[in-house]
C-alpha positions as protocol buffer text, in pm:
chain_id: "A"
residue {
  index: 1
  type: GLY
  ca { x: 9369 y: 7596 z: 16147 }
}
residue {
  index: 2
  type: PRO
  ca { x: 9153 y: 7907 z: 16135 }
}
residue {
  index: 3
  type: PHE
  ca { x: 8965 y: 7773 z: 15832 }
}
residue {
  index: 4
  type: LEU
  ca { x: 8831 y: 7472 z: 16016 }
}
residue {
  index: 5
  type: ALA
  ca { x: 8750 y: 7672 z: 16330 }
}
residue {
  index: 6
  type: GLN
  ca { x: 8453 y: 7820 z: 16145 }
}
residue {
  index: 7
  type: PRO
  ca { x: 8155 y: 7582 z: 16158 }
}
residue {
  index: 8
  type: VAL
  ca { x: 8026 y: 7681 z: 15813 }
}
residue {
  index: 9
  type: LEU
  ca { x: 8353 y: 7570 z: 15651 }
}
residue {
  index: 10
  type: ASP
  ca { x: 8424 y: 7283 z: 15887 }
}
residue {
  index: 11
  type: ILE
  ca { x: 8096 y: 7110 z: 15796 }
}
residue {
  index: 12
  type: GLN
  ca { x: 8204 y: 7102 z: 15431 }
}
residue {
  index: 13
  type: LEU
  ca { x: 8577 y: 7039 z: 15475 }
}
residue {
  index: 14
  type: HIS
  ca { x: 8579 y: 6806 z: 15776 }
}
residue {
  index: 15
  type: ASP
  ca { x: 8743 y: 6471 z: 15698 }
}
residue {
  index: 16
  type: THR
  ca { x: 8837 y: 6576 z: 15343 }
}
residue {
  index: 17
  type: TYR
  ca { x: 9179 y: 6614 z: 15184 }
}
residue {
  index: 18
  type: PHE
  ca { x: 9172 y: 6982 z: 15284 }
}
residue {
  index: 19
  type: VAL
  ca { x: 9255 y: 6885 z: 15644 }
}
residue {
  index: 20
  type: PRO
  ca { x: 9586 y: 6699 z: 15584 }
}
residue {
  index: 21
  type: GLY
  ca { x: 9680 y: 6939 z: 15304 }
}
residue {
  index: 22
  type: HIS
  ca { x: 9640 y: 7245 z: 15524 }
}
residue {
  index: 23
  type: PHE
  ca { x: 9796 y: 7088 z: 15833 }
}
residue {
  index: 24
  type: HIS
  ca { x: 10103 y: 6951 z: 15659 }
}
residue {
  index: 25
  type: LEU
  ca { x: 10163 y: 7263 z: 15453 }
}
residue {
  index: 26
  type: ILE
  ca { x: 10145 y: 7492 z: 15756 }
}
residue {
  index: 27
  type: MET
  ca { x: 10292 y: 7278 z: 16035 }
}
residue {
  index: 28
  type: GLY
  ca { x: 10508 y: 7018 z: 15863 }
}
residue {
  index: 29
  type: VAL
  ca { x: 10670 y: 7230 z: 15595 }
}
residue {
  index: 30
  type: ALA
  ca { x: 10740 y: 7518 z: 15835 }
}
residue {
  index: 31
  type: SER
  ca { x: 10921 y: 7295 z: 16082 }
}
residue {
  index: 32
  type: ILE
  ca { x: 11116 y: 7107 z: 15815 }
}
residue {
  index: 33
  type: PHE
  ca { x: 11228 y: 7431 z: 15649 }
}
residue {
  index: 34
  type: GLY
  ca { x: 11336 y: 7556 z: 15993 }
}
residue {
  index: 35
  type: ILE
  ca { x: 11548 y: 7244 z: 16039 }
}
residue {
  index: 36
  type: PHE
  ca { x: 11705 y: 7292 z: 15695 }
}
residue {
  index: 37
  type: ALA
  ca { x: 11776 y: 7660 z: 15769 }
}
residue {
  index: 38
  type: ALA
  ca { x: 11940 y: 7575 z: 16101 }
}
residue {
  index: 39
  type: THR
  ca { x: 12150 y: 7304 z: 15937 }
}
residue {
  index: 40
  type: TYR
  ca { x: 12276 y: 7538 z: 15666 }
}
residue {
  index: 41
  type: TYR
  ca { x: 12341 y: 7816 z: 15920 }
}
residue {
  index: 42
  type: TRP
  ca { x: 12528 y: 7617 z: 16186 }
}
residue {
  index: 43
  type: PHE
  ca { x: 12699 y: 7363 z: 15960 }
}
residue {
  index: 44
  type: PRO
  ca { x: 13016 y: 7578 z: 15928 }
}
residue {
  index: 45
  type: LYS
  ca { x: 13040 y: 7609 z: 16306 }
}
residue {
  index: 46
  type: MET
  ca { x: 12987 y: 7236 z: 16362 }
}
residue {
  index: 47
  type: PHE
  ca { x: 13221 y: 7102 z: 16094 }
}
residue {
  index: 48
  type: GLY
  ca { x: 13452 y: 7389 z: 16002 }
}
residue {
  index: 49
  type: ARG
  ca { x: 13347 y: 7368 z: 15638 }
}
residue {
  index: 50
  type: MET
  ca { x: 13091 y: 7539 z: 15417 }
}
residue {
  index: 51
  type: MET
  ca { x: 12810 y: 7357 z: 15240 }
}
residue {
  index: 52
  type: ASN
  ca { x: 12796 y: 7388 z: 14862 }
}
residue {
  index: 53
  type: GLU
  ca { x: 12580 y: 7693 z: 14787 }
}
residue {
  index: 54
  type: SER
  ca { x: 12476 y: 7581 z: 14439 }
}
residue {
  index: 55
  type: MET
  ca { x: 12350 y: 7247 z: 14570 }
}
residue {
  index: 56
  type: ALA
  ca { x: 12175 y: 7429 z: 14856 }
}
residue {
  index: 57
  type: ARG
  ca { x: 11987 y: 7647 z: 14608 }
}
residue {
  index: 58
  type: TRP
  ca { x: 11880 y: 7343 z: 14404 }
}
residue {
  index: 59
  type: HIS
  ca { x: 11768 y: 7173 z: 14724 }
}
residue {
  index: 60
  type: PHE
  ca { x: 11564 y: 7478 z: 14826 }
}
residue {
  index: 61
  type: TRP
  ca { x: 11380 y: 7504 z: 14495 }
}
residue {
  index: 62
  type: PHE
  ca { x: 11309 y: 7129 z: 14474 }
}
residue {
  index: 63
  type: SER
  ca { x: 11175 y: 7142 z: 14831 }
}
residue {
  index: 64
  type: PHE
  ca { x: 10977 y: 7464 z: 14796 }
}
residue {
  index: 65
  type: ILE
  ca { x: 10812 y: 7389 z: 14464 }
}
residue {
  index: 66
  type: GLY
  ca { x: 10771 y: 7021 z: 14551 }
}
residue {
  index: 67
  type: THR
  ca { x: 10595 y: 7074 z: 14881 }
}
residue {
  index: 68
  type: TYR
  ca { x: 10355 y: 7322 z: 14729 }
}
residue {
  index: 69
  type: ALA
  ca { x: 10293 y: 7080 z: 14439 }
}
residue {
  index: 70
  type: ILE
  ca { x: 10200 y: 6816 z: 14697 }
}
residue {
  index: 71
  type: PHE
  ca { x: 9988 y: 7010 z: 14945 }
}
residue {
  index: 72
  type: MET
  ca { x: 9815 y: 7283 z: 14744 }
}
residue {
  index: 73
  type: PRO
  ca { x: 9627 y: 7031 z: 14527 }
}
residue {
  index: 74
  type: MET
  ca { x: 9509 y: 6865 z: 14847 }
}
residue {
  index: 75
  type: HIS
  ca { x: 9326 y: 7187 z: 14933 }
}
residue {
  index: 76
  type: TYR
  ca { x: 9149 y: 7171 z: 14597 }
}
residue {
  index: 77
  type: LEU
  ca { x: 9067 y: 6801 z: 14643 }
}
residue {
  index: 78
  type: GLY
  ca { x: 8918 y: 6875 z: 14985 }
}
residue {
  index: 79
  type: MET
  ca { x: 8705 y: 7157 z: 14848 }
}
residue {
  index: 80
  type: ALA
  ca { x: 8590 y: 6920 z: 14573 }
}
residue {
  index: 81
  type: GLY
  ca { x: 8472 y: 6680 z: 14844 }
}
residue {
  index: 82
  type: MET
  ca { x: 8737 y: 6407 z: 14825 }
}
residue {
  index: 83
  type: PRO
  ca { x: 8732 y: 6224 z: 15159 }
}
residue {
  index: 84
  type: ARG
  ca { x: 9048 y: 6117 z: 15331 }
}
residue {
  index: 85
  type: ARG
  ca { x: 9124 y: 5766 z: 15459 }
}
residue {
  index: 86
  type: TYR
  ca { x: 8981 y: 5585 z: 15156 }
}
residue {
  index: 87
  type: SER
  ca { x: 9195 y: 5304 z: 15022 }
}
residue {
  index: 88
  type: GLN
  ca { x: 9086 y: 5368 z: 14665 }
}
residue {
  index: 89
  type: MET
  ca { x: 8879 y: 5636 z: 14500 }
}
residue {
  index: 90
  type: THR
  ca { x: 8742 y: 5427 z: 14212 }
}
residue {
  index: 91
  type: GLU
  ca { x: 8432 y: 5303 z: 14394 }
}
residue {
  index: 92
  type: VAL
  ca { x: 8259 y: 5643 z: 14412 }
}
residue {
  index: 93
  type: SER
  ca { x: 8174 y: 5791 z: 14073 }
}
residue {
  index: 94
  type: TYR
  ca { x: 8200 y: 6160 z: 14165 }
}
residue {
  index: 95
  type: LEU
  ca { x: 8567 y: 6109 z: 14257 }
}
residue {
  index: 96
  type: HIS
  ca { x: 8678 y: 5964 z: 13921 }
}
residue {
  index: 97
  type: GLY
  ca { x: 8762 y: 6308 z: 13781 }
}
residue {
  index: 98
  type: LEU
  ca { x: 8990 y: 6380 z: 14076 }
}
residue {
  index: 99
  type: ILE
  ca { x: 9210 y: 6072 z: 14039 }
}
residue {
  index: 100
  type: PRO
  ca { x: 9455 y: 6243 z: 13796 }
}
residue {
  index: 101
  type: LEU
  ca { x: 9524 y: 6507 z: 14061 }
}
residue {
  index: 102
  type: GLN
  ca { x: 9597 y: 6227 z: 14309 }
}
residue {
  index: 103
  type: LYS
  ca { x: 9850 y: 6088 z: 14063 }
}
residue {
  index: 104
  type: PHE
  ca { x: 10006 y: 6433 z: 14023 }
}
residue {
  index: 105
  type: ILE
  ca { x: 10047 y: 6456 z: 14402 }
}
residue {
  index: 106
  type: THR
  ca { x: 10218 y: 6116 z: 14403 }
}
residue {
  index: 107
  type: TYR
  ca { x: 10462 y: 6221 z: 14129 }
}
residue {
  index: 108
  type: ALA
  ca { x: 10530 y: 6550 z: 14307 }
}
residue {
  index: 109
  type: ALA
  ca { x: 10605 y: 6361 z: 14628 }
}
residue {
  index: 110
  type: PHE
  ca { x: 10858 y: 6138 z: 14451 }
}
residue {
  index: 111
  type: VAL
  ca { x: 11029 y: 6440 z: 14293 }
}
residue {
  index: 112
  type: THR
  ca { x: 11037 y: 6620 z: 14629 }
}
residue {
  index: 113
  type: ILE
  ca { x: 11187 y: 6316 z: 14801 }
}
residue {
  index: 114
  type: ALA
  ca { x: 11446 y: 6286 z: 14524 }
}
residue {
  index: 115
  type: GLY
  ca { x: 11529 y: 6652 z: 14585 }
}
residue {
  index: 116
  type: GLN
  ca { x: 11617 y: 6565 z: 14944 }
}
residue {
  index: 117
  type: LEU
  ca { x: 11897 y: 6349 z: 14808 }
}
residue {
  index: 118
  type: ILE
  ca { x: 12061 y: 6675 z: 14698 }
}
residue {
  index: 119
  type: PHE
  ca { x: 12058 y: 6784 z: 15062 }
}
residue {
  index: 120
  type: LEU
  ca { x: 12205 y: 6455 z: 15184 }
}
residue {
  index: 121
  type: VAL
  ca { x: 12480 y: 6454 z: 14920 }
}
residue {
  index: 122
  type: ASN
  ca { x: 12560 y: 6817 z: 15002 }
}
residue {
  index: 123
  type: LEU
  ca { x: 12563 y: 6743 z: 15376 }
}
residue {
  index: 124
  type: PHE
  ca { x: 12799 y: 6446 z: 15364 }
}
residue {
  index: 125
  type: TRP
  ca { x: 13018 y: 6575 z: 15080 }
}
residue {
  index: 126
  type: SER
  ca { x: 13062 y: 6910 z: 15256 }
}
residue {
  index: 127
  type: MET
  ca { x: 13165 y: 6745 z: 15583 }
}
residue {
  index: 128
  type: PHE
  ca { x: 13481 y: 6619 z: 15417 }
}
residue {
  index: 129
  type: LYS
  ca { x: 13533 y: 6815 z: 15096 }
}
residue {
  index: 130
  type: GLY
  ca { x: 13358 y: 7147 z: 15156 }
}
residue {
  index: 131
  type: LYS
  ca { x: 13544 y: 7477 z: 15144 }
}
residue {
  index: 132
  type: LYS
  ca { x: 13707 y: 7563 z: 15479 }
}
residue {
  index: 133
  type: ALA
  ca { x: 13492 y: 7801 z: 15681 }
}
residue {
  index: 134
  type: SER
  ca { x: 13619 y: 8106 z: 15865 }
}
residue {
  index: 135
  type: ASP
  ca { x: 13530 y: 8151 z: 16231 }
}
residue {
  index: 136
  type: ASN
  ca { x: 13240 y: 8380 z: 16135 }
}
residue {
  index: 137
  type: PRO
  ca { x: 13142 y: 8316 z: 15772 }
}
residue {
  index: 138
  type: TRP
  ca { x: 12801 y: 8487 z: 15805 }
}
residue {
  index: 139
  type: GLU
  ca { x: 12936 y: 8799 z: 15980 }
}
residue {
  index: 140
  type: ALA
  ca { x: 12689 y: 8725 z: 16258 }
}
residue {
  index: 141
  type: THR
  ca { x: 12708 y: 8907 z: 16592 }
}
residue {
  index: 142
  type: THR
  ca { x: 12608 y: 8641 z: 16846 }
}
residue {
  index: 143
  type: LEU
  ca { x: 12842 y: 8465 z: 17088 }
}
residue {
  index: 144
  type: GLU
  ca { x: 12875 y: 8133 z: 16908 }
}
residue {
  index: 145
  type: TRP
  ca { x: 13054 y: 8311 z: 16624 }
}
residue {
  index: 146
  type: THR
  ca { x: 13323 y: 8455 z: 16856 }
}
residue {
  index: 147
  type: THR
  ca { x: 13485 y: 8117 z: 16915 }
}
residue {
  index: 148
  type: ALA
  ca { x: 13700 y: 7900 z: 16688 }
}
residue {
  index: 149
  type: THR
  ca { x: 13546 y: 7689 z: 16412 }
}
residue {
  index: 150
  type: PRO
  ca { x: 13484 y: 7410 z: 16498 }
}
residue {
  index: 151
  type: PRO
  ca { x: 13461 y: 7511 z: 16865 }
}
residue {
  index: 152
  type: PRO
  ca { x: 13688 y: 7359 z: 17131 }
}
residue {
  index: 153
  type: HIS
  ca { x: 13553 y: 7112 z: 17384 }
}
residue {
  index: 154
  type: ASP
  ca { x: 13439 y: 7375 z: 17634 }
}
residue {
  index: 155
  type: ASN
  ca { x: 13307 y: 7606 z: 17358 }
}
residue {
  index: 156
  type: PHE
  ca { x: 13513 y: 7917 z: 17440 }
}
residue {
  index: 157
  type: GLY
  ca { x: 13865 y: 7771 z: 17485 }
}
residue {
  index: 158
  type: GLY
  ca { x: 13885 y: 7823 z: 17861 }
}
residue {
  index: 159
  type: ARG
  ca { x: 13783 y: 8189 z: 17850 }
}
residue {
  index: 160
  type: THR
  ca { x: 13452 y: 8331 z: 17957 }
}
residue {
  index: 161
  type: PRO
  ca { x: 13319 y: 8578 z: 17701 }
}
residue {
  index: 162
  type: VAL
  ca { x: 13248 y: 8929 z: 17827 }
}
residue {
  index: 163
  type: VAL
  ca { x: 12944 y: 9077 z: 17659 }
}
residue {
  index: 164
  type: HIS
  ca { x: 12938 y: 9451 z: 17580 }
}
residue {
  index: 165
  type: ASN
  ca { x: 12676 y: 9469 z: 17303 }
}
residue {
  index: 166
  type: GLY
  ca { x: 12341 y: 9322 z: 17211 }
}
residue {
  index: 167
  type: PRO
  ca { x: 12312 y: 9025 z: 16974 }
}
residue {
  index: 168
  type: TYR
  ca { x: 12181 y: 9224 z: 16676 }
}
residue {
  index: 169
  type: GLU
  ca { x: 12417 y: 9520 z: 16638 }
}
residue {
  index: 170
  type: TYR
  ca { x: 12426 y: 9587 z: 16264 }
}
residue {
  index: 171
  type: SER
  ca { x: 12506 y: 9914 z: 16081 }
}
residue {
  index: 172
  type: VAL
  ca { x: 12629 y: 10082 z: 16399 }
}
residue {
  index: 173
  type: PRO
  ca { x: 12758 y: 10436 z: 16328 }
}
residue {
  index: 174
  type: GLY
  ca { x: 13131 y: 10462 z: 16402 }
}
residue {
  index: 175
  type: ALA
  ca { x: 13190 y: 10085 z: 16398 }
}
residue {
  index: 176
  type: PRO
  ca { x: 13487 y: 9960 z: 16194 }
}
residue {
  index: 177
  type: ARG
  ca { x: 13269 y: 9690 z: 16029 }
}
residue {
  index: 178
  type: ASP
  ca { x: 12904 y: 9668 z: 15929 }
}
residue {
  index: 179
  type: TYR
  ca { x: 12837 y: 9464 z: 16243 }
}
residue {
  index: 180
  type: VAL
  ca { x: 12953 y: 9468 z: 16605 }
}
residue {
  index: 181
  type: MET
  ca { x: 13015 y: 9142 z: 16788 }
}
residue {
  index: 182
  type: GLN
  ca { x: 12873 y: 9100 z: 17137 }
}
residue {
  index: 183
  type: THR
  ca { x: 13227 y: 9076 z: 17272 }
}
residue {
  index: 184
  type: ASP
  ca { x: 13360 y: 9389 z: 17095 }
}
residue {
  index: 185
  type: PRO
  ca { x: 13417 y: 9693 z: 17317 }
}
residue {
  index: 186
  type: GLU
  ca { x: 13113 y: 9916 z: 17341 }
}
residue {
  index: 187
  type: ILE
  ca { x: 13107 y: 10194 z: 17083 }
}
residue {
  index: 188
  type: LYS
  ca { x: 13012 y: 10535 z: 17214 }
}
residue {
  index: 189
  type: PRO
  ca { x: 12774 y: 10715 z: 16977 }
}
residue {
  index: 190
  type: ALA
  ca { x: 12912 y: 11033 z: 16821 }
}
residue {
  index: 191
  type: HIS
  ca { x: 12716 y: 11344 z: 16922 }
}
């Protein structure tokens, strides 16, 4: 990242715990949270049922707090000079004081992994027992929410959607709802 692009910092932080801590917090966590967000968003369209919101909130907080509890201490360990790729830290005396933080990271990882069980239980339970979803439970405006839930084999039930509006038409003056679907007739602005 930008930190390690600066030679003054890179000399000190190169090959320390700062490198995997920063990389995994920025790249790994961002992509995983994107996958979770997409799953929660499109689950009703895929399965015709809603995921349990309470379990989703628990999953979010376990994941959010857990990932920060794993990767933020790695930044500190790197700045304290702890090298990466060592099988054990007991052979170098200046690292002895950092071993408790290593243990904390391990415990945080186990708790975070256990939190992912909430997601899996919610996912599979909701497939069969979740509350039935409407065709557009999020009141979204894009085309995928104009078709039945779950969608038919050819997505739009043999009809080709005709688009009159943009994909992000919210709070349109004169609209009957707070949002306008892409397939709704175009609303002429009042002058």
